[in-house]
C-alpha positions, 0 to 999 in steps of 0.5 A, spaced: 301 425 096 296 430 098 296 435 105 295 430 111 289 435 114 286 436 107 282 433 102 285 426 099 288 426 092 281 422 090 277 427 093 281 433 090 280 429 083 273 428 083 272 436 085 276 438 079 272 433 074 266 436 077 268 442 075 271 440 068 264 437 067 260 443 069 264 447 064 265 442 058 259 438 059 259 432 054 263 436 049 271 434 047 277 438 046 283 437 043 289 435 049 295 438 047 301 434 050 308 438 051 314 437 055 314 440 062 319 437 066 323 434 061 323 435 053 329 437 049 330 444 054 331 439 060 336 434 056 340 440 054 340 443 061 342 437 065 348 436 060 351 443 062 348 445 068 345 439 072 350 435 072 355 440 075 350 440 081 349 433 082 351 434 090 346 440 091 339 439 091 337 446 093 340 450 087 338 444 082 331 444 083 331 452 083 335 452 077 331 446 074 324 450 075 327 457 073 331 454 066 326 449 064 320 448 068 318 455 067 320 456 060 317 449 058 310 451 061 310 458 057 312 455 051 306 450 052 301 456 053 303 460 048 302 454 043 295 453 046 294 460 045 296 460 038 291 454 037 285 457 040 286 463 035 285 459 030 278 456 033 281 450 036 278 447 043 284 446 047 286 443 054 293 444 055 296 442 062 301 448 063 296 452 066 294 447 071 296 448 078 294 442 083 290 443 089 296 441 093 303 442 091 305 435 094 302 431 088 306 426 086 309 425 079 305 419 078 298 422 081 299 428 076 300 422 070 293 419 073 290 425 073 292 427 066 290 420 063 283 421 066 282 428 062 285 425 056 280 419 057 274 422 058 275 429 055 279 429 049 277 427 042 284 428 039 291 428 042 296 433 039 303 432 041 308 439 041 315 439 038 320 435 042 315 431 046 319 424 045 324 426 049 319 427 055 317 422 060 310 425 061 308 426 054 311 419 052 306 416 058 300 421 055 301 418 048 301 411 051 294 413 054 292 415 048 293 409 044 289 405 050 284 410 050 284 409 042 284 417 041 287 419 034 294 422 035 297 428 031 304 432 031 303 440 032 302 441 025 297 436 026 299 431 021 298 424 023 302 421 028 302 413 028 305 409 033 310 406 028 312 413 027 312 415 034 316 409 037 321 411 031 322 418 034 322 416 041 327 411 039 332 416 036 331 420 041 333 416 047 339 414 043 342 421 044 341 421 051 348 420 054 349 414 058 354 416 062 350 421 065 346 418 071 340 422 070 339 422 063 341 414 063 335 414 068 331 418 064 332 414 057 330 408 061 324 410 063 322 413 056 324 406 052 320 403 057 314 407 056 315 406 048 315 398 049 308 399 053 306 403 047 308 397 043 304 392 047 298 397 047 297 398 040 298 390 039 293 389 044 288 394 041 289 391 034 
């Protein structure tokens, strides 16, 4: 959701898309997908810290940003830097800050889906991507857009292998934790959507 008196979400996206086209033209880049709010760091943090803060939303949000989101972003930016040093043309979401801090998670998903669809030649997934709802959604976007998928070592990441990773990772999420149980449910739902999209494209 955008600022009440500012440009709408759609207007913001059109402005950003115009800027991307002015910079990239018709060139295709590799899109680097990596955990930001989720991933292995989030799972470990939720088990040890987050579960103890279930009744303290302010502290939970502050520590989540400091101990999960911030480090995840730095990891993603660091990997992108290494790839760029090897002459790779990379788009990564970690450096992006929305024009409005009130964008919902769904609006971020829609925005990056558009970037993947229109500007990505390939999608590369960093370590631990299968424990991130956002990354699994980006894999779904790649499948729907028939974009080749690779792991961070640039080995092929076909649908069968991706779904096996997701399934195995989801099994390790503690069903006794309400937060991790919901996280597992969202990841598994995305996995089924990936299978469906793959069968539709076949």
